[in-house]
N, C-alpha and C positions, 0 to 999 in steps of 0.2 A: 373511747377505750373499748377494745373487744372483750366480750364476756368470756370468762374462763369456761372451758368444757367440763371442768371438775367442780361439782357442787359441794363436796365434803370428803373428809377422810375420817373413817370410823375405826375403832378397834373391833375385835371379833369376840363373839360369845365363846365359852369353853368348847361346846360341841362343834361350832364352826371351825375352831382351830384344829380339832381332831379330824374333821372331815377334809379340811384343806391338806393336812399332813398326809393322810392316807391316799387322797386322790393324786397328789404329786409324787408320793413315794413309789407308786407302781403305775406308770403311765402306759405300760404295754398292754395290760389286760383291761377288761371292761370296768368302767367306773360304777360300782354298786350303789353309789349315792345318786345316780340318775334315775328318776322316776317318771312314770307316764300315766296321766289320767286319760281315760277313754270315755267320751260322752256320745251316746247315740241320740240323734235328733230326727224328727219326722215333721214335715210341713214345708211351708214356703219360707225357706231360710234366705236371708239377705247376707250373703258372704261378705260384701264390702262393709256393711254395718257391723258385722261380727268382728272383722279385722280392726275396724276403727275402735270398737269397744275394748279390745285387748290393748291397743295402743294407748287408749285413755287411761287404763290401769297402770301401764308403765310410766306414763307421764305423772300420774297421781302419787305413786308410792316410790319414795327414794330407795327403799330396801330392794326393790325389784330391778334397780339400775346399778347394782353393786358388782364390781370386779374385784378379785382377790389377788393381792401381790405381797411381796415381802420388802421391807425397808432394807437399806444397806446394812443395818445392824442385824438383819435376819428376822426381826419382829414382823408378824403378819398384820396387814391392814386391809380394810375394804375401801375402795375408791368409788365414790358415788358420782356417776356421770350426770351432767345436767339434762341430757337427752339421749335416748337410745332408740333405735328403730326395731320394731318387732320382727323377728324372723318368721315369715308366714309363707306357707306353701299350700297349693290346692291340687288335687288330682281327681279327675272325673272317671269313674269306673262304671258308670251307670249303664253302659252298653253291654256289659257282661251279665250273664245270669247272676241273680243276687247272691247265691251262695259263693260263687267264684269271686264276685266283687268283694264280699266280706272277707274271704280268705286272702285275697290280694292286698286288701287294706291292712290286714293283720301283718302280712309279710313286710309291707312298707313301714308300718308302725314299729315293728321290732328293729328294723334297720335304723330308723330314726333314733330310737333309744340307744342303740349300740354305738352310735357316733359320739365320741367324747366331746364335752365342752372344754374350751380353753378358759379356765377359771379367771384369767386376767381380763377377759374380753366380755363385757356385758352386752345384752342381757343373757343370763343363764336360763333362758326360757324360750321355747319355740312352739309354734302351733301348725299342725297339719290338718287340713279339712279334706276328707275323702268323701266324694259323692258315690254312694253304693247303689242307688236306685233313683228314679225320677224325683222323688220327694223324701229321700232318706240319706242321712249323712252320718259320718263318724268323725268327731273332733278329737284329735289326739294332742294333748298338751304335754310336752316333754320338758322337764325342768330339773335343776339340780337341787337336791335336798338341803344344801347349804343356805338356800334362800328362805325356805318356809318349812314349817312343821305341819303335822296333820290337822291341828286345830285351825291353822290358817287357811286350809283349802276350802272349807265351806264359806269362809268370809270372802275369799278371792272369787269364788264362783257366784256368790250372791251379788257381789258388786258388778261382776261381768254382765249378768243378766239384767240388772237394773240399768246399766249403761246401754245395753242393747235396746231395751225398751225406750230409753231416752234418745234414741237415734244415733248411738255410737259416741256419746259424750258422758263425762262424769258429773254433769250438772245434776243437782239434787241429791248427790251422795253426801253424807256427813263429813265434817272435816277429819283429816287423817291425824291419828295420834302416832307420831313417827317411832320406828323401831329403835332409833338412837336413844330415846328416853330409857329404854330397858338397858342398853349398854352403859348409860350413865348411872343407872341404879346399881348395876354390877360393880362399877368402880367404887361405889360408896360402902360396899359390904366389908365386914371384918373378916378377912380371909384367915388371919391367924386363929381366931376362935373356931372357924369352920374346920381348919386343919386339925386342931386339937380334938374336936368332936369325932372326926373320922378316925383319928389315931386311936382313941380310946375304944371305939366301937369294933375295930378290926385287927388291932395289932397282935392279938393272941390267937388268931385263927391259924391252924397248922396246915400249911400246904394249900395248893389251888384246888378248885372244884371243877374237874374236867370230865365231860362225857365222851369226848372224841379222842381217839388214840393220838398221843403227842407226836408220834412219828409221821402222821399223815399231814398233807399240805393243808394248812389252815388259812390260805390266802382267800379273801372274799371272792365269791363266785356265784354261779347260777344256783338257784334254789327252787324247790317245789313246795307245794303247800296242800293241806287238806283241812277240812272244817269239821266241827262238831258242835252240838248245842244241847243244852239241858232240856229235859222234858218239862211239861207244865208242872208236874208234881215236884220235880227237883227244884224248879224255880221257886215254887211256893215254900218249900222246905228251906232253901237258902235264904229267902227273905226273912223267915222266922228265926233262923240262926243268927243273922246279922242284927236283927232287932232285939232279940233276947240277950245277946252278949255284948251289944254296943260296939260292934266292929263293922268295917266296911266289907263289901263283896270283894274288893281288891285284896284285902288281907286274907280272906278265905281262899281265893285262887292262888295267892302267893304261897300260902301254907301247903296247899295240895301239891303245888309245883315243887316245893322244897322236899316234901316226902317222896315224891317220884324221883327227884334227883338223888336223894339219899339212897334209894334202892339201886339206881343206875351206877352210882359211884362207890357205894359201900361206905359212905360217910355219915356221921351223926351231927356234923356241923357243916352245913352247906352254904355256899355263896353263889348268887346269880345276879345278873344285871337286871335292873328295873328302869324302864324309860318313864321319866316323870315329866309332867307338863311344864314345870319351870316358870309359870307365870305368877309373879308375886302379887298377891291380892291387895297390897298396899300401894301399888303403882297405878295411878289413875289411867283409865282407858286401855289397860292391858288386855282385856277380853276381846278387843276389836283390832289389835295390832297384827300386822303381817310381819312374820319373821321366824327365825329359828330360836325357840325358847326351850325346847326339850333338852334333857340331859340324861345320860345313862349313868346310874349310880349302883354300887354294890348293895345287895340285900343279904344280910346274914341271918340264917335261921338255925339255931341250935335245936336238934331233934332229940330231946330227952325222952327215951322210951317210956319212962314212968309218968310223964306229964300227960294230962288229958288234952284232947283236941281244944277244948275251950280255953285252957290255961295257955296253950301254945299260941292260940289266936290273939288273946289279950296281951301276951308278952310281946309278940311281934308288932302289934299295932302301937304299943307304948314305945317300943324301940324306934319305929319309923317316925312317930310324932316328935321324939327327942331330936331327930336328925333333920327335921323339916327345914329349919333355917340354914342348914349347911348343904342343901341339895344342889346349889348352883356350882359348887366346886367341881373342876374338871376331873374326869375319871383318871387321867394320867397323874394328876396331883395326888388323888386319893391312893392310887396304887403305889406311888413312890413312898408315901407315908406309911402305908400298912404292910407293904412287903408282899411275898408270894401268896399269902392267904386271901388277898383281895383279887386274885386272878380267877377268872371264870370263862366258860365258853358257851353259856346259854343266857338268853335274855327273855324277859316278860314285859309286856306293855298292856296296861288296862286303859281302854279308850272309852270316853263318854261322848264322842261325836260320831256322826255317820261316816262309814267308810265302805269302799267296795273292793272287789277283787278282780284282777284283770282277766280279759279274755272271755267275758260272758256274752254269748250270742243273744241277739234281740229276741224278745218274746214272740211267740207265734202270732199269726194274724188273729185278731179277735181278743188277744190278751189285754189286760189292763195296762194303759200307758199313762204315767203321771203327766199332768198338765205342766207346760213350760212357758217361757216368755214369748210374747208376740204371737200367740197362737201355735207355737211349736209344741211338740210332745217329746218327752224323754223316753227313749226306747232301751237305753243301756247306760250303765255307770260302772266303770271299772278302774282299777289301779294296778299298774305293773310296778313291782318293787322287788328289791333283793334284801338279803340279810348278810351281815358280816360276822355271823356266828354260825356254827354248825347246826344249832337248834334254837328256835325261838317260838314263843307263844304270844299271840295277841288275843285278848279277851275284851268283850264289851257287853254291857248290860241293857242296851236299848232294845226293847221288844223281847226281853228274856236273855239269859246268858248264852252268848255265842262265842266260840273260840276258833282261832285259825292257827294251826301248827305249821310253821315254816321250817324246812329242813334242807340240808345239803345232801343231794342224792349220792355224793361220793362218800358220805359218812353213814347215812341211813337209807334203807330202801323203803318203798311205800308201805309194805306190810308191817315193818317194825315201827314206822311213824304212826300208822293207824293204831297199832297196839298201844302206843304211848297216849294217844288221844282217848282211847277206850279206858285206859287206866286212870287218866285224869277224871273222867266222868264218874268212874266207879269210886274213886277216892272222895270226890265231892259229895256223892250220894251217901257214903258211910259217915262222913263228917257231919252232914246235915241231920242224918237220922239219929246219931248218938254222939253229941258233943262231949259227953262224959267218958267216952271211950279213950283209952290210953293210946298214945302214938304207936306203941308196939303192937296194938291189936288191929291196926288198919291193914287190910288185905290189899297189897299192891300186885 
């Protein structure tokens, strides 16, 4: 009897459903959920072995072999194929001057990312290897966000290089904990209790929190970004603030963001989106699973001018803790329950894993290059991504507080975006310097 090409039929996570809807709703424009990792490599690279290593990962992880369709009832499902072949391409630009080769690889990479995936046809991942000099390469991995989240990327790349060192096989890698275990966990949750928790948290918010003009086109599109980071002195002060008041740095950044949004919108009760990791700690092996666990949920911050910074921080952290068990509920469900008050057009993510930003040129000759697998050296790490909100902030605490502000250039110009980043840093400085200051005293 012939073996079926189909290995399984799975449901979707809440955010997977949302991404599938948005990707299919507008098939004419660029799909903002298509991302691209860029890895620069130097040394004697074995392209055939690298290609075999990627194929080994597709063979190993069912979640990387998913295609997304709808049943006759309209319910979305992901179909797991028993085997898929990696879309792989190579281009040799090494006869060009290196700057020209790098620029041409950029052009090709941008074109690769602009080409939409057919979400029904796996794999939703492809690899381009561009040779830009005799011993220098740029590997561009284009994939749809519906497959994996940011937490998954270091896991994926770690397994890739272990496979490469093992000759292009997955031998020696630990057993896979499949993503379907998380989908089964979701099915066991008490959704009625989660809905009631969100209803109580948001039902009395008056009106949406919007920073962009409602008349402008809010269709997801191209975005720009800029970065900022805390000084060593501010980092130290923020550590003391979190330690002395028993709050997380995430809560501090969220509060500063809320104060800034209050200034931008003229509101004293603001709501914005927060991207949460979504990995339940009671699920064995969840820390090493590949898949899309993140979810975007509303964060409500009442800005009582008479409350102190410290009071606002502890109140927000308690509120977030109370909703922790309900964070898996889809944003569309939450917004249906809570009404217009749960509507927002800004988002914040706090990351605790390494991430890069796309388009970074390699270091100059003589600069430090991290050691890689098989004698290779990493010369570049980047990530091209978009945002489906006019304004978003990504913060991370590895090596000190660093922030990336992503903005739609048709809503904000570079100077106004830079002013927002400067205001965030100024707010954080004031909050850390005087937690006893009242919200009304913060200078935005």
